[in-house]
N, C-alpha and C positions, 0 to 999 in steps of 0.2 A: 408117314412123316409127313408132317406139315410145316409151313412157315410160321412164326407166330404172327405175324401180319395176318395170317389167313382165319384167326379166331373168332367165334361166333359164340352168342349166349347159346349155352343149351351144350355144348360140343363135349365130350368128354375125351381127356386126355391121361395117358399113362404117363406118369413122374415117377420112376424109382419105383415101379413096381405096385404102385399105387393108384388108384381110379379119383381124377379128380375132375367135376364138371364146373366150366367154367359160368359164373355168376355174374361178372360183369367185367368188360375190358376196355380200356382207355390207350390211344397211342398218343404218346407223348413228346415234343422234342424240346427237349430245354437248350437255352441258347447259348449253351457250350457243352461240346460234347455229344456224343452218337446217339440215337433216336432211341426209346425204350417203350416197351407195353407193358402197363400198368394192367394187372389182372385182381378179381378176387374169385379165387377158387373153394369150391367145397368138396371135399369128401364123401364120394359116393356112399360108402359105407357107414362112415362113424358119421357124418352129418358136419363134421368139423368145418370153420370156413376161416381161410386165411390169405393174406396180400401176398401176391408175388409179384416179381418183378422180371421181364425178359428183357434180353438186348432185342432190338429191331431185326427182322429176318433170321432168327435162329430157328432151328430145326426142332420142334416136338415131335414127340409121337401120340400119334390119336389111335386110342382104345376102338376096335369093332364093336359096336353097342347096338342090339338089333331091338328096333322096338315094334314088339307087336300086339297086335288089337285080342284080348281076352275078355271072357263075358266072368265075373264074379258068382260063382254058384252059392257057396257057403261057409260058415265057420264050423270046422269040426273041434273046437274048442282050445287046439293047440295051433293051429293054424288056416291060414285063410285058405280056400281052396280055387282057383281060376281053371276055364277052359280056353284053350287057345280055339280062336274062331276060324283058323283055317284048315288044323290039324285034329280038332276036335280032344285033342289032347289034354289031361286033366295035369294041373303042378300047384303042389302044397307052396307056400309060400310062408314064410315065420313071421309075428308081429312086427317084429323089428324092421324088418324090410317094407312090410304095408306102412307104418309110422302112420301119420296123422291122416292118412285117406280113409284110415277106417272109421273114421268120424262120419264119413258122407258116404259108405257104403251100404247099396241095399242088393238084396239077390237079384242075380239074372241082370245087374248093371255093368254095360262097358266100359273098360280100363285100359289102359295102355302099359304093359308091362314092360319096362328094359331090363334086357337078359345081356349078358355077358359072358360067354363061354360056358353055355347053359347055367351060369348061375344069375337066379333073380336080383335087380340092383334096386328097384323103386318101382312105385305104382304111381302110372300119373292121369289124374282124375280130368273130365272136362273141366271147363273155368268156374263152372255152376253148376249145382243140382237143384232138383225142387225135391223138398220133405216136405211131410207132414209134422205138424204141431201135436205132440202126444197128449203134454200137459202145459198149461201157463196157468198161473192166477188170473182171476178177474183184474182188468186194470182199471184205477182209480183215478179220473182227472181230478188233479189239484190246480193251485193256483202257483202254476210254475211258467218262467217264460220261454224255457226251451223244452223242447219233445222228451219226453220220460222214454224210458228202457224200463223193460221186465224183463228176468230168465224164462226161457220156454225151454221144454226140453222136446227134442226131436225123436221120431222113428226107431232113429238108429240109437238111442241113447244118449245123443251129445246134447250139451246143453249150450244157448246162444243167447243173447240179450234181440228183444225184439222190440217194436215200440206199442203203447199201452192199449191200442185198441184193437189187437191180435187176439185170436180167441182160439181155444181148443178143437182141434180137428180141420183148422185152416192148412192151405199149403202155402209155403213159404222158399224163396230161391234165396241160395246159400251160398257164397264164394267156398270154392273148395281149398284157397292157397291161405286165407285168413281166417275163416269161419265166420265171414261177419255177414249180416240180414242186407238180402241186397232188394227184395220187396215181396210184397204177395202175388200169388201168382191165381190168377181169376182165369174160369175155364166157363 
């Protein structure tokens, strides 16, 4: 149990038997009445985001979520297979749990898997990853006032928008949270 005054971003709460992750919180003291804690909570399993307001200093149940360092091994067609870095135990995770992280997963890549009572909840990747551009059209500079972009297919099969000067075979840095191009990787 924890107080609503102790809430932090990323904390997982157990409310009415469901797991909710704190996305955003704000302590609010209106001119009249008691202080409240406004929160934005994301359902860990469904991804649904809701706004919830708690009275200040109310006890809430914190879920015991274990974040484990794992290595992504391969996709067996129906699920993603990860290996626990400490026990070398292999775990199969469904595509629903992996979610958008699948767009940026390469074999032998490190990831953090959040587990609650031996049930994988979600996969967390580093903020950015370096991937190779598998295919992109040649860029043609025209008379435009702003920088143009073009689609590029990455080695994972995911397509992002990149600047016109990039060519097939170059390495790029990609934000795993938004899927945005961050820059060219020079070696």
